[in-house]
MIDRENFI-313781 format. One record per residue (C-alpha): residue in one letter; x, y, z. Coordinates in steps of 0.5 Angstrom, whole numbers, padded with zeros to 4 digits, always signed. Example, Ala and Ser with C-alpha at 12.3 -4.5 7.8 and 13.67 -1.06 7.14 Angstrom:
A+0025-0009+0016
S+0027-0002+0014
This chain:
M+0023+0014+0030
S+0021+0011+0023
L+0022+0014+0018
M+0015+0015+0016
R+0012+0018+0021
E+0017+0023+0021
K+0015+0026+0013
L+0008+0025+0014
E+0007+0029+0022
N+0014+0032+0022
T+0014+0035+0015
K+0011+0038+0009
E+0015+0033+0004
V+0011+0030-0001
V+0011+0023+0001
F+0013+0016-0004
T+0012+0009-0002
A+0013+0003-0007
E+0012-0006-0007
F+0017-0009-0005
P+0016-0015-0011
S+0014-0022-0007
L+0019-0027-0006
D+0019-0035-0009
G+0027-0037-0010
G+0032-0032-0010
G+0036-0031-0005
M+0038-0026-0002
A+0041-0023-0007
K+0034-0022-0010
V+0033-0016-0004
V+0040-0013-0005
K+0037-0011-0014
N+0030-0009-0011
A+0034-0005-0006
A+0037-0003-0010
R+0032+0000-0015
L+0028+0003-0009
A+0032+0006-0005
P+0035+0013-0009
W+0026+0014-0010
F+0022+0012-0004
V+0021+0014+0004
G+0017+0006+0006
V+0016+0000+0001
N+0010-0005+0003
A+0013-0012+0005
T+0006-0016+0002
D+0002-0020+0007
N+0001-0027+0001
P-0002-0021-0003
A-0008-0023-0008
A-0009-0031-0005
H-0003-0032-0007
A+0003-0036-0003
H+0009-0033-0001
A+0015-0030+0003
S+0012-0029+0010
N+0011-0022+0011
T+0016-0022+0017
A+0019-0025+0013
S+0021-0021+0009
A+0020-0014+0011
I+0027-0016+0016
A+0031-0017+0009
M+0029-0011+0007
K+0032-0008+0013
M+0037-0012+0012
H+0038-0008+0006
G+0037-0001+0007
I+0030+0000+0006
E+0025+0002+0011
P+0019-0003+0010
I+0012-0003+0011
M+0009-0009+0014
Q+0003-0011+0012
I-0001-0015+0015
V-0009-0019+0012
C-0014-0021+0017
R-0015-0025+0011
D-0011-0031+0013
K-0010-0030+0019
N-0013-0030+0027
R-0012-0025+0033
L-0006-0029+0035
A-0002-0029+0029
I-0003-0022+0027
Q-0002-0020+0033
A+0004-0025+0033
D+0006-0022+0027
M+0006-0015+0030
M+0010-0017+0036
G+0015-0020+0031
A+0016-0014+0028
A+0018-0010+0034
L+0024-0015+0035
H+0026-0013+0029
G+0025-0005+0030
I+0021-0005+0024
E+0015-0001+0027
N+0011+0002+0020
I+0005-0003+0019
S-0001-0003+0016
L-0007-0008+0016
L-0011-0010+0010
T-0018-0016+0011
G-0015-0019+0005
D-0018-0022-0004
D-0021-0027-0003
V-0018-0034-0004
T-0023-0034-0009
A-0018-0029-0013
G-0012-0033-0012
D-0008-0040-0014
E-0011-0044-0008
P-0019-0043-0008
E-0020-0048-0004
T-0016-0045+0002
R-0020-0044+0008
R-0022-0036+0010
V-0020-0035+0017
F-0022-0026+0017
D-0022-0028+0025
I-0022-0020+0025
D-0023-0015+0020
S-0019-0010+0018
T-0021-0005+0022
Q-0021-0009+0028
A-0014-0011+0027
I-0012-0003+0026
N-0014-0003+0034
I-0011-0009+0037
A-0005-0005+0035
R-0006+0002+0038
I-0008-0003+0045
I-0001-0006+0043
T+0002+0001+0042
T+0000+0002+0049
G+0004-0003+0053
K-0002-0009+0052
Y-0005-0015+0047
L-0012-0015+0047
S-0012-0020+0052
G-0009-0015+0056
R-0004-0018+0059
K+0002-0013+0059
I+0008-0012+0053
D+0014-0007+0056
P+0017-0003+0053
A+0011-0002+0049
P+0012-0004+0041
D+0011+0005+0037
F+0008+0002+0030
Y+0006+0008+0026
I+0000+0006+0023
S-0005+0004+0018
A-0009+0002+0012
V-0011+0001+0005
E-0018+0002+0002
N-0022+0004-0006
P-0024+0010-0008
S-0026+0007-0013
A-0031+0003-0012
P-0038+0003-0010
P-0041+0005-0004
F-0037+0012-0006
D-0038+0014+0000
Y-0038+0009+0005
R-0030+0008+0003
I-0032+0015+0007
E-0034+0012+0012
R-0030+0007+0012
A-0024+0011+0012
L-0026+0015+0019
K-0026+0009+0022
K-0020+0007+0020
Y-0018+0014+0022
R-0022+0012+0028
A-0019+0006+0032
G-0013+0009+0030
A-0010+0009+0024
K-0005+0015+0020
Y-0005+0015+0013
L-0008+0010+0008
Q-0006+0008+0001
L-0011+0008-0003
Q-0012+0004-0008
I-0011+0004-0016
C-0016+0008-0018
Y-0016+0011-0025
H-0022+0016-0025
P-0021+0022-0022
E-0027+0025-0022
R-0028+0019-0015
L-0021+0020-0012
E-0022+0027-0012
K-0030+0026-0009
F-0027+0023-0004
C-0019+0026-0002
A-0025+0032-0001
G-0030+0028+0003
V-0025+0025+0008
A-0021+0031+0010
K-0027+0035+0010
I-0029+0029+0016
A-0022+0027+0018
P-0017+0033+0017
D-0011+0029+0020
L-0012+0023+0015
K-0006+0023+0011
L-0008+0019+0004
I-0003+0017-0001
P-0006+0015-0007
T-0003+0009-0012
I+0000+0010-0019
V+0001+0005-0023
L+0006+0004-0029
V+0005+0000-0035
K+0008-0002-0041
S+0001-0003-0046
A-0007-0005-0046
K-0006-0010-0044
P-0005-0010-0036
M-0009-0005-0036
S-0014-0011-0038
F-0012-0016-0035
M-0012-0010-0027
H-0020-0009-0030
D-0023-0017-0031
K-0019-0020-0026
V-0017-0015-0021
P-0023-0015-0016
G-0024-0007-0014
I-0020-0005-0020
D-0025-0002-0026
I-0022+0003-0031
P-0026+0007-0037
Q-0026+0004-0043
D-0023+0011-0047
T-0017+0011-0043
I-0017+0003-0044
N-0017+0005-0052
R-0013+0011-0050
V-0007+0007-0049
S-0009+0001-0055
S-0011+0006-0061
A-0003+0010-0060
A+0001+0008-0065
D+0006+0007-0058
Q+0003+0005-0052
A+0010+0005-0047
E+0010+0012-0048
E+0002+0013-0048
A+0002+0010-0042
Y+0008+0013-0039
K+0004+0020-0040
L-0002+0017-0038
T+0002+0016-0031
V+0005+0022-0030
E-0003+0026-0032
L-0005+0021-0026
A+0000+0023-0021
K+0001+0030-0021
H-0008+0030-0021
A-0006+0026-0015
M-0001+0030-0012
T-0007+0035-0012
L-0011+0033-0008
P-0013+0036-0001
S-0011+0031+0005
V-0006+0028-0001
R+0000+0028+0002
G+0005+0022-0002
L+0005+0017-0008
H+0004+0011-0008
V+0009+0007-0013
T+0007+0001-0016
D+0011-0001-0022
F+0009-0007-0028
R+0014-0004-0034
H+0021-0006-0030
D+0025-0002-0035
D+0028+0005-0034
S+0021+0008-0033
L+0022+0009-0026
D+0026+0013-0025
R+0025+0017-0031
F+0018+0018-0027
M+0020+0020-0022
Y+0024+0026-0024
D+0018+0029-0028
L+0015+0029-0021
G+0020+0033-0020
Q+0025+0029-0014
K+0030+0026-0013
P+0035+0020-0010
R+0034+0020-0004
N+0042+0019-0004
């Protein structure tokens, strides 16, 4: 049984996940370095699949490398770049190496990346991909061809509580839950009231669906402005950006803001943990986890 499944299904512990840096070089030394930094704090860590429509080392290869060095991967699979055959191949490749946590995403449009002329695939969408993963756990491919033994996937997805239309986001969460997702990692949200409404809505219609909001560690207002202007689906109030930009110590003010958002998110219904994205790459990750009452896992 995967540790993610064990913690989310059989305990009431707060579950922390993170994002493994995309791999573009540096070999296993880069994997070892980042595994050592993340392993003490996180139950599962995302192995991304060409995030923001930029090419990197493959999701499956990255997940295998992470597992080799003591990190439990959550292997993401995006529909933007792959048809249903390739998506099923990713799933079975993961299962071959004992990787059970998979997360199905539609993926950012190619216009968000550095090769915007790329042809989009989108043979299926994320909800359909979730359903395919569920079917595979019953011991067959989408075609009906048998798989023996069946992989024991723990299936997840993502959702954005901060992007309109807001009520539809709750409906999308329900569709993903019905398709087979057990938990959702949520997109970055700097609007506490929107996150509250989303979590309350999900808790009402899908009380068993577990939510893991994303919290971002940044050093200044600059990356906040970048996310607001350049990252699809992220909207940061100008007052929030101004709070950090006008501070005498932007790094400290940004840190305080992140702690406030994290503590607020952890009080909301259906929230079982936090997904931590670290853009600071300094010693603040350990401080952040201690400030949230956590201790190193090993």
